[in-house]
Residue, then its C-alpha position, 0 to 999 in steps of 0.5 A: a523523503a519518505v516522511a515528507v511524502r507521508n506527511l504530504s499524502f494526508s491532503p486530498e489535493n496531494e493524493v492527486r498531485i503525488a500521482a501526477e508527479n510520478g510519485i507512485p513508482p518510487l513509493v512502490a519501489a521503497l516497499r522492497s526496502s529492508d528498513p521497517k521505518i521506510h516501510e512504515h512511512v511508505l505504507v502510510a503514504l500509499r494508504n492515504i493516496s489509495a483513497n483516490q479511485d484513479n490511484k487505486v488502479r495505478i498503484v496496482q499497475e505499478g506492481a505494489l501487490a507482491p511487496l504488499v503481500f510479502l509485508l503482510r507476513s512481516t513479524n512487525d505488527l505495525i507493518t502488517q496492519l499498515a499493509a492490510g490497510v493499503l490492501r483494504n483501500l485497493a480492494s474497493n476497486l473490483v478489478n483490483q479485488v481479482k488481482i489481490v486474490q490472484e496475488d495470494a493475499l487472501g491467506p495472509l489477510l485471513a491469518l491476520m484476522r485470526s491473530t487479532 
């Protein structure tokens, strides 16, 4: 299912539809999976749907920041880059910027910058 939602998320119309169909909570919940493949698909879907302004706020409201910050510390380079990509999109919202810093994402983001 995660792969299907990932593929659907590439369409701007589906960015809105996924949120309207209450798809954000299961995506956020899947960030807590122990399976890196699930992380990969969910992170791509969240990155894609977070291009939508309303979705940026909703993703944060649904509790995505803590698992995203956790995934920034992954030993899997693809996962850390994808998590940073989602945070990049979320950070274009001023309210989210404050919350992202409060969630202690700045340190891991800066560490990623130093490692690349």
